[in-house]
Structure formats: C-alpha cells, structure tokens
VMD Tcl script that draws the C-alpha trace (Angstrom):
set ca {
  {0.00 0.00 0.00}
  {2.80 2.37 0.99}
  {4.65 1.62 -2.27}
  {1.46 2.29 -4.24}
  {0.97 5.70 -2.59}
  {4.63 6.62 -3.21}
  {4.29 5.58 -6.87}
  {1.14 7.67 -7.30}
  {2.82 10.70 -5.67}
  {5.86 10.26 -7.93}
  {3.65 10.10 -11.05}
  {1.79 13.25 -9.95}
  {5.09 15.12 -9.37}
  {6.40 14.04 -12.77}
  {3.13 15.11 -14.41}
  {3.19 18.51 -12.72}
  {6.86 19.01 -13.63}
  {6.26 18.13 -17.29}
  {3.19 20.39 -17.37}
  {5.09 23.33 -15.87}
  {8.04 22.82 -18.21}
  {5.74 22.58 -21.21}
  {3.83 25.68 -20.06}
  {7.08 27.60 -19.74}
  {8.04 26.40 -23.23}
  {4.71 27.54 -24.66}
  {4.90 30.91 -22.93}
  {8.50 31.55 -23.94}
  {7.99 30.19 -27.44}
  {5.95 33.27 -28.28}
  {8.18 35.61 -26.28}
  {9.66 37.16 -29.39}
  {10.58 40.38 -27.65}
  {13.35 38.86 -25.54}
  {16.44 41.00 -26.12}
  {19.44 39.66 -28.03}
  {22.96 40.88 -28.72}
  {25.65 40.96 -31.37}
  {28.32 38.55 -30.07}
  {31.27 39.55 -32.25}
  {32.32 41.34 -35.44}
  {35.68 40.41 -36.96}
  {37.14 41.45 -40.26}
  {40.00 40.91 -42.66}
  {40.01 44.04 -44.83}
  {36.50 44.47 -46.31}
  {35.34 40.95 -45.36}
  {33.37 40.98 -42.11}
  {32.28 38.03 -39.99}
  {29.24 38.80 -37.82}
  {27.91 36.58 -35.04}
  {24.83 37.31 -32.95}
  {22.59 35.52 -30.46}
  {19.83 33.37 -31.89}
  {16.18 33.97 -31.05}
  {13.98 30.86 -31.02}
  {10.98 32.77 -32.34}
  {12.92 34.51 -35.12}
  {12.12 33.46 -38.68}
  {14.92 35.50 -40.27}
  {17.43 38.26 -39.56}
  {18.42 41.41 -41.42}
  {21.90 42.91 -41.23}
  {22.10 46.60 -42.10}
  {25.31 48.64 -42.39}
  {25.08 52.44 -42.20}
  {27.89 54.74 -43.33}
  {29.00 57.86 -41.48}
  {26.15 60.01 -42.79}
  {23.74 57.24 -41.73}
  {22.67 56.15 -45.19}
  {22.43 52.43 -45.89}
  {25.70 51.07 -47.29}
  {24.68 47.39 -47.30}
  {21.64 45.32 -46.31}
  {20.71 41.65 -46.57}
  {18.40 39.13 -44.91}
  {19.51 35.72 -43.67}
  {18.21 32.69 -41.77}
  {21.55 32.26 -39.99}
  {22.95 33.99 -36.92}
  {26.49 33.76 -38.26}
  {27.24 35.57 -41.51}
  {30.10 36.74 -43.73}
  {29.66 39.97 -45.67}
  {31.92 41.93 -48.03}
  {31.68 45.72 -47.81}
  {33.24 46.58 -51.16}
  {32.25 50.25 -51.00}
  {33.80 50.90 -47.61}
  {36.19 53.86 -47.35}
  {39.20 54.56 -45.13}
  {38.80 56.80 -42.06}
  {35.00 56.62 -42.32}
  {32.76 55.51 -39.46}
  {30.16 52.77 -39.90}
  {27.47 51.11 -37.81}
  {26.19 47.53 -38.07}
  {22.75 46.66 -36.70}
  {20.96 43.30 -36.69}
  {17.15 42.99 -36.78}
  {15.26 39.78 -36.02}
  {11.84 39.14 -37.64}
  {9.26 36.55 -36.62}
  {6.80 34.92 -39.04}
  {4.22 37.64 -38.39}
  {6.73 40.27 -39.51}
  {7.26 41.76 -36.05}
  {10.86 42.76 -35.40}
  {13.34 43.46 -32.64}
  {16.82 44.97 -32.99}
  {19.98 43.73 -31.28}
  {20.56 45.95 -28.26}
  {24.24 46.65 -29.02}
  {24.82 48.13 -32.51}
  {28.45 47.74 -33.60}
  {30.20 51.00 -34.54}
  {33.68 51.09 -36.06}
  {36.05 53.25 -38.10}
  {37.69 51.58 -41.09}
  {41.45 52.19 -41.01}
  {42.81 50.25 -43.98}
  {43.77 52.22 -47.13}
  {41.18 52.26 -49.93}
  {40.96 53.58 -53.47}
  {39.65 57.14 -53.65}
  {36.05 57.41 -54.81}
  {37.00 60.15 -57.29}
  {39.10 57.79 -59.41}
  {37.82 57.61 -62.99}
  {37.03 54.07 -64.12}
  {37.82 54.75 -67.80}
  {41.29 54.37 -69.28}
  {42.41 56.71 -72.06}
  {44.47 55.17 -74.89}
  {46.73 58.22 -75.09}
  {47.37 58.99 -71.42}
  {48.87 57.34 -68.36}
  {46.37 56.70 -65.55}
  {46.91 58.32 -62.15}
  {45.40 56.20 -59.38}
  {44.52 57.91 -56.07}
  {44.68 55.99 -52.77}
  {43.37 57.17 -49.37}
  {45.05 56.26 -46.08}
  {48.53 55.90 -44.60}
  {50.63 53.60 -46.82}
  {53.77 53.77 -44.66}
  {52.63 51.78 -41.62}
  {52.62 48.36 -43.32}
  {53.80 46.68 -46.50}
  {51.22 47.59 -49.14}
  {51.29 46.37 -52.74}
  {49.49 47.27 -55.97}
  {48.55 44.51 -58.42}
  {47.37 45.13 -62.00}
  {45.77 42.17 -63.76}
  {43.03 40.95 -66.06}
  {41.44 37.50 -66.29}
  {44.48 36.10 -68.10}
  {47.57 37.92 -66.95}
  {49.19 39.82 -64.08}
  {50.97 42.90 -65.40}
  {52.44 44.33 -62.22}
  {52.68 43.70 -58.52}
  {54.87 46.09 -56.58}
  {55.14 47.79 -53.22}
  {53.78 51.32 -52.85}
  {54.21 54.10 -50.27}
  {52.76 57.08 -52.17}
  {49.06 57.96 -52.39}
  {49.26 58.49 -56.15}
  {50.26 55.59 -58.38}
  {50.88 55.80 -62.15}
  {49.67 53.05 -64.49}
  {51.56 53.24 -67.75}
  {49.36 53.49 -70.86}
  {51.39 50.75 -72.56}
  {49.45 48.19 -70.50}
  {46.03 49.10 -71.89}
  {46.43 51.38 -74.91}
  {44.18 50.32 -77.87}
  {43.00 47.19 -76.05}
  {39.42 46.21 -75.22}
  {39.72 44.90 -71.70}
  {38.70 45.15 -68.05}
  {41.56 45.45 -65.57}
  {41.37 44.65 -61.87}
  {43.50 46.78 -59.55}
  {44.07 45.13 -56.18}
  {45.51 46.77 -53.08}
  {47.32 44.27 -50.84}
  {48.32 44.31 -47.19}
  {51.13 41.72 -47.47}
  {49.24 38.76 -48.98}
  {45.69 39.95 -48.25}
  {43.60 41.92 -50.74}
  {42.15 44.88 -48.84}
  {40.48 46.78 -51.70}
  {39.77 46.35 -55.41}
  {38.89 48.58 -58.34}
  {37.93 47.76 -61.93}
  {39.14 49.94 -64.81}
  {37.72 49.80 -68.35}
  {39.66 50.21 -71.59}
  {37.63 50.73 -74.81}
  {34.74 48.76 -73.33}
  {31.51 49.88 -71.63}
  {31.89 50.24 -67.86}
  {28.14 49.93 -67.43}
  {26.59 46.62 -66.40}
  {23.65 45.21 -68.33}
  {20.34 46.76 -67.31}
  {17.12 44.88 -66.47}
  {13.72 46.36 -65.59}
  {12.31 44.28 -62.72}
  {8.98 45.98 -62.18}
  {6.57 46.30 -63.97}
  {6.86 43.03 -65.83}
  {6.67 43.01 -69.59}
  {3.37 42.60 -71.49}
  {1.00 42.90 -68.53}
  {-2.13 44.92 -67.72}
  {-1.62 47.54 -65.02}
  {-4.19 49.34 -62.89}
  {-4.78 53.01 -63.51}
  {-2.70 54.38 -60.66}
  {0.81 55.59 -59.91}
  {3.24 53.00 -61.28}
  {6.35 51.89 -59.35}
  {9.33 51.26 -61.62}
  {12.48 49.45 -60.47}
  {15.48 48.16 -62.35}
  {18.67 46.26 -61.62}
  {22.14 46.67 -63.08}
  {23.36 49.71 -64.98}
  {26.11 50.10 -62.39}
  {28.76 52.78 -63.02}
  {26.40 54.91 -65.13}
  {26.76 58.66 -64.63}
  {23.20 59.37 -65.80}
  {19.91 57.47 -66.04}
  {17.07 58.55 -68.34}
  {13.44 57.42 -68.35}
  {11.47 57.58 -71.59}
  {7.68 57.04 -71.74}
  {6.02 56.13 -75.04}
  {2.31 55.98 -75.85}
  {2.21 53.52 -78.73}
  {5.25 54.72 -80.76}
  {5.24 58.36 -79.66}
  {7.54 59.51 -76.84}
  {5.48 61.62 -74.42}
  {8.11 62.15 -71.72}
  {11.88 61.99 -71.19}
  {13.36 62.78 -67.79}
  {16.52 62.04 -65.78}
  {16.06 59.80 -62.73}
  {18.22 59.57 -59.62}
  {17.90 55.95 -58.48}
  {16.67 52.53 -59.50}
  {13.33 52.83 -57.69}
  {10.94 55.53 -58.87}
  {7.20 56.17 -59.04}
  {5.60 57.37 -62.28}
  {2.48 59.49 -61.82}
  {-0.75 58.10 -63.24}
  {-1.23 61.52 -64.91}
  {0.95 60.28 -67.79}
  {-1.45 57.44 -68.58}
  {-4.95 56.85 -69.89}
  {-7.17 53.80 -69.48}
  {-7.10 51.16 -72.22}
  {-3.95 52.64 -73.81}
  {-0.66 50.86 -74.61}
  {2.66 52.16 -73.26}
  {6.40 51.48 -73.33}
  {8.85 52.41 -70.59}
  {12.53 52.61 -71.50}
  {15.53 53.12 -69.19}
  {18.87 54.34 -70.54}
  {22.04 54.04 -68.43}
  {24.66 56.41 -69.85}
  {28.33 57.06 -69.09}
  {29.03 60.78 -69.44}
  {28.43 61.80 -73.09}
  {29.66 58.52 -74.60}
  {26.62 57.12 -76.41}
  {28.50 53.96 -77.43}
  {28.61 52.85 -73.78}
  {24.85 53.29 -73.13}
  {22.89 50.26 -71.86}
  {19.08 50.08 -72.13}
  {16.04 47.99 -71.30}
  {12.33 48.47 -71.99}
  {8.95 46.93 -71.15}
  {5.46 47.26 -72.63}
  {2.12 47.29 -70.81}
  {-1.55 48.24 -71.12}
  {-3.53 50.35 -68.64}
  {-6.66 48.62 -67.35}
  {-10.02 49.94 -68.48}
  {-11.48 49.64 -64.93}
  {-10.67 51.32 -61.63}
  {-9.24 49.09 -58.90}
  {-10.61 49.12 -55.36}
  {-8.38 49.85 -52.39}
  {-8.03 47.21 -49.69}
  {-9.99 47.09 -46.45}
  {-8.43 48.02 -43.11}
  {-9.27 47.23 -39.50}
  {-9.77 49.13 -36.23}
  {-7.42 47.17 -33.96}
  {-5.32 44.04 -34.03}
  {-5.94 42.79 -30.48}
  {-9.42 43.84 -29.40}
  {-12.42 41.63 -28.67}
  {-14.38 43.38 -31.41}
  {-12.71 44.24 -34.69}
  {-14.29 46.64 -37.15}
  {-13.46 46.54 -40.86}
  {-13.51 49.66 -43.02}
  {-13.94 50.12 -46.76}
  {-11.93 53.16 -47.99}
  {-13.77 53.19 -51.32}
  {-17.01 54.90 -52.29}
  {-18.42 51.59 -53.51}
  {-18.04 47.84 -53.04}
  {-18.43 45.41 -50.16}
  {-15.93 43.76 -47.82}
  {-15.70 39.98 -47.66}
  {-13.59 38.18 -45.06}
  {-12.48 34.80 -43.70}
  {-11.02 33.98 -40.28}
  {-9.34 30.66 -41.11}
  {-6.81 31.90 -43.67}
  {-8.87 30.74 -46.66}
  {-9.35 32.82 -49.82}
  {-12.00 35.52 -49.18}
  {-12.64 35.98 -52.90}
  {-14.14 32.47 -52.97}
  {-15.26 31.71 -49.39}
  {-15.60 35.20 -47.92}
  {-18.39 36.25 -45.55}
  {-19.89 39.67 -46.31}
  {-18.90 42.12 -43.56}
  {-21.95 43.74 -41.93}
  {-21.03 44.31 -38.27}
  {-17.99 44.19 -35.93}
  {-16.41 40.76 -35.69}
  {-16.16 39.02 -32.30}
  {-12.59 37.81 -31.70}
  {-11.90 35.40 -28.84}
  {-8.56 34.02 -29.99}
  {-5.82 34.63 -32.52}
  {-7.16 34.33 -36.07}
  {-5.75 34.64 -39.58}
  {-8.09 37.22 -41.10}
  {-8.15 37.77 -44.85}
  {-10.25 40.42 -46.57}
  {-11.13 41.59 -50.07}
  {-13.28 44.44 -51.39}
  {-15.51 43.63 -54.39}
  {-17.59 45.66 -56.83}
  {-18.88 44.17 -60.10}
  {-18.02 47.36 -61.99}
  {-14.44 47.58 -60.71}
  {-11.41 45.40 -60.17}
  {-11.23 43.64 -56.80}
  {-8.90 45.03 -54.16}
  {-5.79 43.15 -53.13}
  {-6.35 40.45 -50.51}
  {-5.17 41.40 -47.04}
  {-3.58 38.78 -44.80}
  {-3.17 39.54 -41.08}
  {-2.95 37.69 -37.79}
  {-5.08 39.43 -35.17}
  {-6.43 38.46 -31.77}
  {-6.16 38.96 -28.04}
  {-2.41 39.19 -27.61}
  {-1.50 42.68 -26.34}
  {2.09 43.45 -25.44}
  {3.16 44.56 -21.98}
  {4.27 47.92 -23.37}
  {4.46 49.92 -26.59}
  {7.04 52.37 -27.93}
  {6.31 55.19 -30.37}
  {9.16 57.03 -32.11}
  {8.29 60.54 -33.31}
  {10.47 62.30 -35.86}
  {10.23 65.98 -36.85}
  {13.14 67.08 -39.02}
  {12.01 70.55 -39.96}
  {13.49 74.02 -39.87}
  {10.63 76.13 -41.21}
  {8.13 78.58 -39.75}
  {6.22 75.73 -38.07}
  {9.17 74.34 -36.09}
  {7.96 75.55 -32.69}
  {4.37 74.55 -33.47}
  {5.47 71.02 -34.37}
  {7.60 70.84 -31.22}
  {4.60 71.86 -29.12}
  {2.40 69.36 -30.97}
  {4.87 66.56 -30.21}
  {4.89 67.57 -26.52}
  {1.09 67.35 -26.42}
  {1.02 63.97 -28.21}
  {3.74 62.66 -25.88}
  {1.75 63.68 -22.79}
  {-1.41 61.98 -24.04}
  {0.41 58.74 -24.95}
  {2.46 58.62 -21.76}
  {-0.76 58.92 -19.75}
  {-1.55 55.49 -21.20}
  {1.96 54.20 -20.33}
  {3.10 54.31 -23.95}
  {6.81 55.09 -24.19}
  {7.55 57.98 -26.55}
  {11.00 58.66 -28.00}
  {11.56 61.98 -29.78}
  {14.35 62.36 -32.32}
  {17.15 64.87 -31.86}
  {16.41 67.48 -34.59}
  {20.17 67.85 -35.15}
  {20.50 64.19 -36.11}
  {20.37 62.97 -39.69}
  {17.27 61.16 -40.87}
  {18.98 57.77 -40.92}
  {20.31 58.32 -37.41}
  {16.70 58.74 -36.28}
  {15.73 55.58 -38.16}
  {18.55 53.69 -36.49}
  {17.41 54.90 -33.06}
  {13.85 53.81 -33.79}
  {14.96 50.30 -34.72}
  {17.41 49.99 -31.83}
  {14.62 50.93 -29.42}
  {12.25 48.41 -31.06}
  {9.62 51.03 -31.79}
  {6.14 49.69 -32.54}
  {5.33 52.78 -34.60}
  {7.53 55.33 -36.38}
  {5.63 58.59 -36.83}
  {7.16 61.43 -38.84}
  {5.35 64.79 -38.64}
  {6.06 67.48 -41.24}
  {4.73 70.60 -42.91}
  {5.52 71.62 -46.49}
  {5.73 74.59 -48.83}
  {4.80 74.92 -52.50}
  {6.21 76.94 -55.38}
  {2.89 78.66 -55.99}
  {2.23 79.19 -52.23}
  {-1.34 78.08 -52.98}
  {-1.20 74.37 -52.11}
  {-3.02 73.18 -48.99}
  {-4.23 69.97 -47.42}
  {-3.30 66.89 -45.41}
  {-1.62 63.79 -46.83}
  {-0.26 60.64 -45.21}
  {2.53 58.58 -46.78}
  {3.20 54.87 -46.30}
  {5.33 52.46 -48.33}
  {2.64 50.58 -50.27}
  {-0.83 49.10 -50.05}
  {0.54 45.85 -48.61}
  {2.23 47.73 -45.75}
  {1.46 46.79 -42.15}
  {0.93 50.53 -41.70}
  {-2.17 50.69 -43.90}
  {-4.77 50.32 -41.13}
  {-3.34 52.68 -38.52}
  {-2.40 55.22 -41.21}
  {-6.01 55.35 -42.40}
  {-7.30 55.63 -38.83}
  {-5.00 58.54 -37.97}
  {-5.45 60.29 -41.32}
  {-9.26 60.13 -41.14}
  {-9.17 61.33 -37.53}
  {-7.16 64.42 -38.53}
  {-9.33 65.13 -41.59}
  {-12.48 65.24 -39.41}
  {-11.03 68.33 -37.75}
  {-9.52 69.95 -40.87}
  {-11.20 73.11 -42.13}
  {-11.69 72.07 -45.79}
  {-12.79 68.62 -47.01}
  {-11.20 69.37 -50.40}
  {-7.83 69.36 -48.65}
  {-8.01 65.62 -47.99}
  {-5.11 64.39 -50.15}
  {-5.52 60.87 -48.79}
  {-3.11 57.98 -48.23}
  {-0.20 57.97 -50.67}
  {2.37 55.29 -51.46}
  {6.11 55.82 -51.82}
  {6.95 52.36 -53.26}
  {10.39 52.22 -51.55}
  {11.31 55.74 -52.62}
  {11.17 57.26 -49.13}
  {13.79 55.68 -46.87}
  {11.74 56.24 -43.69}
  {9.00 53.99 -45.08}
  {11.10 51.09 -46.38}
  {12.03 47.78 -44.76}
  {15.19 49.44 -43.41}
  {12.98 51.21 -40.89}
  {10.29 50.15 -38.41}
  {7.64 48.01 -40.22}
  {4.82 50.31 -39.09}
  {6.10 53.67 -40.36}
  {4.27 56.70 -41.71}
  {4.81 60.34 -42.62}
  {1.99 62.82 -42.02}
  {2.17 66.13 -43.85}
  {0.13 68.49 -41.66}
  {-0.46 71.14 -44.29}
  {1.56 73.90 -45.94}
  {3.19 76.53 -43.75}
  {3.27 79.04 -46.65}
  {-0.53 78.85 -46.95}
  {-2.18 81.27 -44.50}
  {-5.22 79.08 -43.76}
  {-3.11 75.94 -43.22}
  {-0.71 77.88 -41.01}
  {-3.56 79.28 -38.90}
  {-5.23 75.85 -38.65}
  {-2.10 74.21 -37.28}
  {-1.13 77.00 -34.89}
  {-4.67 77.36 -33.50}
  {-5.64 73.69 -33.16}
  {-2.63 71.90 -31.69}
  {-4.62 70.34 -28.83}
  {-7.27 69.00 -31.24}
  {-4.64 67.70 -33.69}
  {-2.76 66.00 -30.83}
  {-6.00 64.23 -29.86}
  {-6.63 63.30 -33.50}
  {-3.25 61.55 -33.64}
  {-2.91 60.04 -30.16}
  {-6.45 58.59 -29.80}
  {-6.27 56.32 -32.91}
  {-2.86 55.06 -31.71}
  {-4.29 54.19 -28.29}
  {-7.34 52.52 -29.85}
  {-5.35 50.61 -32.47}
  {-3.05 49.05 -29.88}
  {-6.10 48.49 -27.62}
  {-4.56 50.24 -24.64}
  {-7.00 50.84 -21.77}
}
mol new
graphics top color blue
foreach p $ca { graphics top sphere $p radius 0.5 }
foreach p [lrange $ca 0 end-1] q [lrange $ca 1 end] { graphics top cylinder $p $q radius 0.2 }
display resetview
C-alpha cells in the first residue's frame, strides 16, 4: 500500500513538472521580444564576420550597415545567426554602424541591443578615381590612407595575366598606358596588405563600364491598374546618368533624368485602355557607345481598382473593418482561406476570442477587386508599446510642431506608452537607427511643407505601399485628422512611396508613416495648425491608443 501511494505521488510530481516545463516552453515560445545581442564582429580588410545571439521565435534576420552620414551602405536578410559579408564600397577613415534585426513569421521585429560601430582604417581607393582608361594617357590612381605603416602592394591584372605587382608608399600611383592602350579589356587593380587583398577597383579600356540593365517591375506585357506605377530596375552600375522615356504607342510623351533605380511614375501620364512602353537608358558621361538600355510594354486597365480594407485594432475583442472606397463590399475569412471564394460579407464588428488569420477583399462588379489582405489578429496585447516621433524641420512651423509633439507625448504617456523623440540635429537615418534599436512599434514622422505657388493646402499621409502593415493605422490617424480639418477638399488621402522614401522602407520600423500636416506658406493651413494643436494632438494620439487596444 505504501509503495502504491509513493508511486502515485511520484507520477503526480512528474506530471506537474512536465506540465510546468511545457507551459514555460509555450509561454517563452511566443516571447519574441526577448532582447538579443551581437556577439562579435571580426574582419579581414572588407570581409566581415558577424555573429549574434539566436532567437527561437525569429524566422529571419536582417543585417544593415550604415555609413558615417547614416545612409544604408549594405543590407541583406539571412536565416543564420552567423554571416560573412563583403563591404566593397567601404572607405578609409570613415565611421560605420552595423545593426541586426530579427523578424518573426508575423513580420514583427526586434533589434539587437548593441549596434556595432567602427572606423575603417585600412587604405582604400579614392572614390574620385575615374574608371575609364584613355588610350593616349597614363592613368593616375589615387589611394586614401597611410601607406607607410605596413607593406602595401598594388597589383594590376586581367582575367588572363598579371601585369604588375609592386610595393607602394605614395598615395598616387601611375599606371603606364602601354598596359592598356588600344586594347578592349577590363583590368582589376588590387591593393594588398602583405598577402591579403584589402580593396579592389575595376578599370575599363575601350569597353563599356556599365553593367547590363534589367527592368524588374513592372513586368513586360501585362495589364496595369490606372494608378501611380512603381518602376524598379537592376544593373546599370557605373552609369553617370539614367534617363526614363515614356512612349504611348510609338510616340515619346516624356523623357526625364532619374536619380535611383526605384521611382514612381504618376498616373497623370497614362490613360485607361492605352498601350505604353517604358525605357531606361544608363549612360556614361556623353559617350553614347557605352549606353545600356532595357524596356517593357504594358496596357492600362479599363477599370478602376478598389483599395483594400483596413481594421480598427489588431488585439481587441471586437474588430471593425472599413472600406476606404465609395463603392463595393468587404468579404472576409477567419481561417486563412481565400475571401474571394469563401468570404463572408462584412456587416457588423467581428467578435474575436482568440488569434485568427483574417483575410479580406473588397468587391464591386463594376471595378477590379482590391488586393487580398492577410493579417494575424487576436487577443495578444504586449506589456508595453514604444512610439518614435520624428520631426526634421526648420521652417516657420518648427515651434508649433515641437509643441504638438509635446502634447502627443503627454497623451500617450498617460496610457503608459513610451515615446521617443528624435534629436532634430541628427540625420534622418540616425533617427531611423534609433527607432529600430529601441524596437519602436510605430515610427511617426510629422512634417509641414511649402509649395512653389504658395497656394497648395491639405493633409496627406505617406506609407510604403498598399501591402504595408501601416495601412490600417495610417487610415485611422489620417481620417481622424481630416475630421477636424477646415476644408474637405484638402483631404489628399493615403499615398504610397513604393520604396522611394527611406523612412518607409524595410530598413525602418515596419509600421512607419509620414503625415504632412499642411503647408506653412498657406495662410489658412498655417492658422489651422497654430490654433488647433490640442485637437490635432487628440486626433493623432487617440487612434494610436485605440489601435493598440490600450486601456
């Protein structure tokens, strides 16, 4: 009998222990917001080896390298917590910062708490070096850094032959024209520290220095919606100028220089049911023979396309869905199935008692369906929330915006929301880095603008694209502000940057938005902002509190 009782007690203890352990595992399995650190960063010249702690709930990591003016030098995502990267564009005596961001499957992110900052001390080739070789002239190569501290060597080679390898101590090195004159070739110039290559440069002789060019988006021969069109291309490296040409049928209707490989083309250039061609030219100075091009054709849809639905909160017991269009109905599913086929028509707030995978679509028989949204929502509030507010402005509204931020901060802190304000003297990317390092749940940039005519007015809110996690809260805040704006015609709506505004890209906090609170050179806008700061602060802070379901 005694043995039986002991056995029963032992089984109960084991059962309780297993249950507690399993409970701890379940609780911690979703504890994505546990902090993590960069363990080490080692490098041999431009090759860096980065190790960081692994998070069990992380689906992938992103490594971002900022240069000394806090623009992104390098960025890549990985599944590993141990990665080798090559920073080919690094420069001597410049300061850089490496940050690591972990993402879970829902897209939430947390940044390693110890960004790694360093100054690169190895010599590098000067960025002002020309990459073209002239048949009739020697080439003078410029090198930055102290070449007297170690044994440094220059190597000149192509894919078949090494022409020179010799020690250097001067910051200007002459390459004799006899090596390349009247030859079509690409030469690699390597800078060695003893036997290690620490920097490389390619020089081009009678051959195009520009890489082949490929338009990635839009795809060729497709039908596009009548809206602003994002255009992105790859390649074309080393070009000194990029040109965009727009053709309607065979007639060019626009030619304009562009500054980067991601742009947005206004829908004002297009008409429904018409055929168009977009052409990109990558040019090197005025040498037409070196130009590389690519083009795509498309047709503009004959119907308007509906905008997606958005929701009131992601962790409340009742979730309301909103249709931002003047027509159409919302259909939804809560099991992750396709709402275009199995959707329930939305008529009243949805009762949520657990986490669900909600998908929505907006339909109208006379228009194209909206995109399908895909979100995980449910009763899973965090212990705390952090809002990062950025105001980089030096115009007549500076003090008004500062006062507005103080009012918003007070209202959010009353609900125990942590608010971090940027230092106005910092660069934009420094503010972005701070927001990520502090694991902000929302990045809110407040601005005012001016116009050439001094007649523009109105409120507009910018997010990255329609798929952005910011779409719902951006609509809630924007609509809240518009209710208190003096002129309904000044509602410029939600606009998309399509990766052309750095604050709104994946390099920043996933829920990021810019609100343009009018035009300071318009008297009515100026008076509205200066006279209604308390109301505007309420219009911004209340939707934030409601969206995060903070009591």
